[in-house]
N, C-alpha and C positions, 0 to 999 in steps of 0.2 A: 309756396316752396320752392323756389326756386331763388327769391331773395333771400331766404334760410340758410341754402347751400351756397350761396355766394358770400354769405358772414363770415364762414365759420373757415376757421385756415386748417391744412391734414390733419388729420388727429382729434382734431374736434369732435361735440357731440350735440347734438340735439336730443332733447329726452320732451316724450310726448305722455301725456300719463290721460287716460280716458278710458268711459267705459263702453268705448266703439270698439267692437268686438274686428278680431284682424280679418275676418271679410271681407268688412268694408273701409277700415283703414289703413290696410296694406294697400290696396288699390290707388292708394294718395299716396304712398312714399316708395314704391318698389318702381322708381325710374332710374334709369343710368344716368341720365343728361345731370340729376344729382350728386354723381359719383358720391354716395355711399353706401355703406352695408346696412343691412337692420335686424337689428334686434329684439324680440319680442317676451317679453315677463308676462303673467299674470299672478293675480293675488285674492285671495278674499275666498267663501263659500256661497254662495248664493246670493251674493251680490258682489260679482267678480270684476275688478279692474284688472284695467292692461296696462305697462310698460311699456314703448316702444325707446328704445335708443339706437341711432341713425349714427354712426363714424366717419365723418368725410375723410377721403383717401381711402376708400377702401372699396372692391370689387361688390357684387349683389351679389346673394348666394345662388345657388342654380336654379334654385326653387322659385326665387323670387325674380330671376329675370326671366323663367318663363313664366310669371304671371303678368309681367310687362307684355312681353308677346303675344300673350290671350288678350289683354286689353288693347292693342295693339290693331290686331286681327280683328277684335269684333269692333270698333271704331270703322275700322274699312269695310267693312260688311256692311256695317250702318251708317252709310253719309248722310242720313238727314237728321240724327241721331246725335246729340253732344252728351256724352256723359255728365251728369251733375257733381263737383266737389264740394258743393256745398249750397243747402236749400237756400233763399231767401227769406228771411223774418218777416213774414208781415203780419206778426202778432203786436202788440200793444199793449204788453202787458204788465209795465209800467202807470199806464194811465188808468190799467183799469183794478188797481189796488186801491180798496176804500178803507179809507184810516178813521 
């Protein structure tokens, strides 16, 4: 995320379209160090997907700033545990396809 943030000019936007719910995805995006705001939209019924729009140069909302503080406090209280931002993919799905 830091590399994406560095590439954006002030007012630039990073758009993420995903099935990941805000509970999981906002944990990655809500960081003051990225220097962007986050807006979230959802579309669909039954099979919902989410659109996150981060705008460079805008502050986090108070709710997103509180989420970041909570995550930092959690990391301090559990020093031996590092929150995973991405799980390693150990499955080799392409090799398992029979043609």
